[in-house]
C-alpha positions in Angstrom: -5.9 -10.7 -58.7 -6.1 -7.2 -56.9 -9.7 -8.0 -55.0 -8.0 -11.3 -54.0 -4.7 -9.2 -52.4 -7.5 -6.7 -50.5 -9.5 -9.9 -49.2 -6.2 -11.8 -48.2 -5.3 -8.4 -46.4 -8.2 -7.6 -44.7 -8.2 -11.0 -43.2 -4.8 -10.6 -41.7 -5.7 -7.3 -40.1 -9.1 -9.0 -38.7 -6.7 -12.2 -37.6 -4.4 -9.3 -35.7 -6.9 -7.4 -33.9 -8.6 -10.4 -32.7 -5.2 -11.4 -31.6 -4.9 -8.2 -29.7 -8.1 -8.1 -28.3 -7.1 -11.4 -26.7 -3.8 -10.4 -25.4 -5.2 -7.5 -23.6 -8.3 -9.6 -21.9 -5.3 -11.7 -21.1 -3.5 -8.6 -19.3 -6.6 -7.3 -18.0 -7.1 -10.8 -16.2 -3.4 -11.1 -15.2 -3.7 -7.7 -13.6 -6.8 -8.8 -11.4 -4.5 -11.8 -10.7 -1.9 -9.5 -9.0 -3.8 -6.9 -7.4 -5.7 -10.3 -5.4 -2.3 -12.0 -4.9 -1.0 -8.2 -3.3 -3.7 -9.1 -0.5 -2.4 -10.1 2.7 -4.3 -13.4 4.1 -5.8 -13.4 7.8 -3.9 -14.2 10.8 -5.7 -16.0 12.7 -4.9 -18.0 16.2 -6.0 -19.7 19.3 -4.9 -19.7 22.8 -3.9 -23.2 23.5 -2.7 -23.0 26.9 -2.7 -20.2 29.6 0.6 -20.3 31.9 0.6 -19.2 35.5 4.3 -18.6 37.3 3.0 -17.4 40.3 5.6 -19.0 42.4 8.6 -16.4 43.0 11.2 -19.2 43.9 10.9 -21.1 40.5 10.6 -17.7 38.5 13.8 -15.8 38.0 13.8 -12.3 37.3 13.0 -12.0 33.4 10.2 -13.7 33.3 6.9 -13.1 33.8 3.8 -14.0 35.7 1.9 -15.0 33.1 2.3 -16.6 29.4 0.0 -17.6 26.7 0.8 -20.1 24.3 -1.0 -19.8 20.9 -1.0 -21.7 17.6 -1.9 -19.6 14.4 -3.0 -20.2 11.2 0.2 -20.7 9.2 0.9 -24.0 11.9 3.4 -21.9 14.4 3.2 -22.5 17.7 4.4 -18.7 19.7 4.7 -17.7 23.3 3.3 -14.9 24.4 4.3 -12.8 27.4 1.2 -11.0 29.2 2.7 -7.7 30.4 -0.2 -6.1 32.0 -2.3 -8.8 33.9 -5.2 -8.8 31.3 -7.9 -11.4 32.2 -8.6 -14.2 29.1 -12.0 -15.6 29.6 
């Protein structure tokens, strides 16, 4: 009778340690996933169009000479004003 109870308790102990091991590995995997998800993705953009607004009669005072229209990897279209007259190839 006593040996049977010892065997049952050892079996329950082995089962509990196995569950603890599985939970610890699951926690480690989730921590790795969290670290990977905290990294920001790269934002890639392409210049779609360059606009020259050299005519002072049509250009208002607050408008710039050159404007670049870009499309980003997040599917946004953005208009950027070129302040210092950089040349694009």
